[in-house]
N, C-alpha and C positions, 0 to 999 in steps of 0.2 A: 759730249766733248771728251777727247782722249785725256786720260789722267796718268799719274805716276804712282807706283807703289814699290814694294820690295818683298823679296822672299825671306821669311824668317830664318831660313837655313844660313843666312849671313852671320847669325850669331850662335851657331852650333858650337864653335870652338871657344866662344866666350861664356858658355854655360848660362846664357840668358834664358829667362822664362818668357812665355808668350806675352805676359803683362809688361815685361821690360821692353819687348819689341813694340808694343802699343805705345809705350811712353816715348820711344825713339821716333815713331811715326808722328806723334803729336808735336814733339819738340821741333821737328823738321817740316811741319805743316804739310804732311802727306795725308791724303784721304783714303788710300787703299793699302791693303796688306794681304799677303799670300802666305799660307803656312802649310806645313806637312801635317799628316794625320796618323794617329796610332789607333789601330782597330783592336783596342784592348787597353791594358795599363802598362806603364813603364816607370820604374822607380825614380829615374832621373827627372822625367817629366813631372811626376807627382810631387817631387821635392822642390821643383822650381828651377831645375838646372838644364832644361831642354825647351826649345822654343816652339814645339809642336802642340797640337791639340789632340786629346783622346776622343775618339768617337763615342766613348762611354759618358762623356760630359754632355750636359743638356744643351742642345743647339739653340733653343729659344732664349735661354738665359744668356748665352754668348751673344746672340743677335742683339738683345736689349743692351748688353754692356757696350758693344761696339757702337750702337746708336747714340748712347749717351756721350761717347767720345768723338762722334762725328767721323768715324772711320768705317769703311766697308771692306769686307772680304772680296777680293777680286776673283779668287779661285782658291780651292784647297787642293793640295797635292796628294794624289793617291796613285803615284806612278809605279805601281808594282809591275815588274816585267811580265807582261801577259803571255809571252811566248815561251816562258819556262814550262817545264813539264807539269808543274802544279798551277799553271795559269788559269786553267778552266775550273779549278776548285778554289784554292786559296785566293788567287788574284781576282777572279770575277766577284767573289763574295765581298772581298775588301772594297772594290770599286763600287759595287752596288750599295754597300753600307755608307760609303762616303757620299754617294749621290743623295741618299735619303737624308743624311745629316745636313748636307749643303742646302737642300730645299728648306728645311725648318730653320736653318741659321740665316736664311736670306742671302746665301751665296749663289751666284749664277752659274758657276762652272767647277768641274773637277778635272784635274790633269791626269793623263794616262800615257803609257808608252809600252814598248816591247823590250826584249833583252838585247844586250850588246852582241850576243851570238845567236845565230839561228838555232832552232832546236836540234839537238844531237841526233844524227841518223835520219834527218828529214831533208827533203829537197826544199828549195825556195817555195815551190808551189804548195807543198804540204804544210810548211810553216805559215804561209799566208792563210791557208784554210783554217788552221788552228786559231789564228788571230781573228778571222772572220767569225768563227764560232763564239769566241770570247766576247767580241763586241755585239754579237747578236743577243746574248743574254744581258749585256749591260744596257743596250739601247732601250729595251723594254722598260727598265726602271727609269732611265733618263727621260723618256717620253712621258711616263706617268707622273714624274715629279717636275717636269719642265726645267731640267738642269742640263746645260751643255756639257757633254763629255768631250774634252779636247785632247786630241792625239798629239803628243810632242815628239819631234825628231830627236831621239836619244838612243836609238838602238839599231840593230842590223837592218831591219826593214824600213823603219821610219826616217832614217837619214838619207835614204835613196829616193829621189823624187818620183821615179816611176812606181815604186812600191807605195809611197805615201798617197799618190793619186788613186791607186787601187783601193787602199784602205778607206779613203774618204768616200769612195763610191760603193763600198760594201752594201750600204743600206741608204735608201732615200729617206733621210730623217734630218730635220733641222737641228737635232740635238747631238749629232756627231760632227765635230769641227776640228780645228787645229789650234794648238798652242805653238806659235813660232818661237824658236830659240836661235838667236843670232850666233851664239858661241858654239853650240853643238853642231850646227850645220857647217860652220867654218872648220872646226877641229876634225870633223868627219871627212874633210876634203871637198866639200861642196861649196858652191857660191851662194852665200846667204841672200844676196840681192836677187839672184835668179829664183831662189826658193820662194821668196816673198812675192815676186812678180807672178810666178805660176799659181800660187795658192792664196793670193790676196783676198779673194772672195770667200774663203773658208776660214780665215784667221780671226779668232775671237779673243785671243789673249796673246801677249808677247813677253818672252823673257829676253831682256837686254843684257848681253854678256860679251865682254871683250876678252881677248886672248893675248898673252904676252908674246913677245918675239921669240923668247927662248922656248916656251912651250910649243909654239907653232913649228919651230924648226925641229924639235925633238919628236913631236907626236902627231902632227897634222896628217890625216889620212890613215892613221893607225888606231885612233880612238873613235868612238861614236858619240862621245859627249863628255862633259865635265860637270861635276855637281856645283861647285862654287869656284869662281875665278878669283885668284889672288891678285889679279891685275885690275887696277881702277879702270872703270869704263871711260874711254877717251884716251887712255895711255897706251893701249895695245895696237896690234896690227889689224884689228877688226873695226877700228873706229870709223873709217870712211864707209865701210859696209853698213854699219849701224845707221849712220847719217842717211844713206841712200834708202835703206829699208824703211826708216821712219817716214821719209818723204813719200815713198810709194804708197804706204798705208794711209797716210793722211789725205793724199790726193784722191785715194779710192774711197774716202769717207769713213775710215776707221775711227770709231769712237770708244774703243775699249781701253784697257789698261796696259801700260808699259811697266812691267815688273822688273826691277833691277836685281841682278843676280851676281853678287860678288861678296867677298869676305867683309865682315863688319868693319874691319880696320880701314878699309878703303871705300866704304859705302858713302860717307859724307862727301868725299872728293868726287865720287862718281855722280852723285846727285848734283853737285855744283857744275859738272860738265853737261849733264843731260837736261837739266831743267831749262836752261836758256836755249839749248838746241830745240827742244820741243816748243818753247815759246816763240822762237823765230819762225818755225814752220807752220804753226797753227794759223 
């Protein structure tokens, strides 16, 4: 059965720790949480002022901690832009390490994406070949650990449906799938509903994100994504698209997680709008 979670990026600006995000999830009766990952150490995270997890931390201990609180990780975010010039080195290693960590932590998926610009000096075809090479190295690890590597529409290639279709067909593997993002597809000038309709059989995780009218007027078609929306879900110009996307997915048998992506100051209001919507449609 489909569930609701949220991305801990919601509390970046609040300087929450991951533990505080877990407390928020428990207080609001959520069973799922999604977080970013650090492949190393960061002083803010270590001091408890950052809501991400270090891949240096023990994944089994984290899994046990989450189990005691009745919360599951729906996905961990390792969305390093793989089409950057260091994508085949830094980016691939980072995602591979995240996949290994996810497996031991009991997390089923890792989020990935491309850069907002195509690689400098490369044609579209050359950029896609670079991305194919990166996913070729990643999928070997994903298959070994049985963790889904989800490609998120957030960059130059992934927000264009014709390129996303090609990316998802790079390799015949059940471990290369899609993380739909309703806000990124909309702000990139695409139709989120059409995106979901086209890729509904490959979507394994969903970011629910609304877009304010002012941001849409200023930047739609100019950006490839937004990290966290300052607009409460349901208050923006993307609300009806979100409703339609959820309906299509549930009708198609989707039983994954809808992860809310908005600033923490509007997260409770967003949950109050989305929870009954999902309840009506189930």
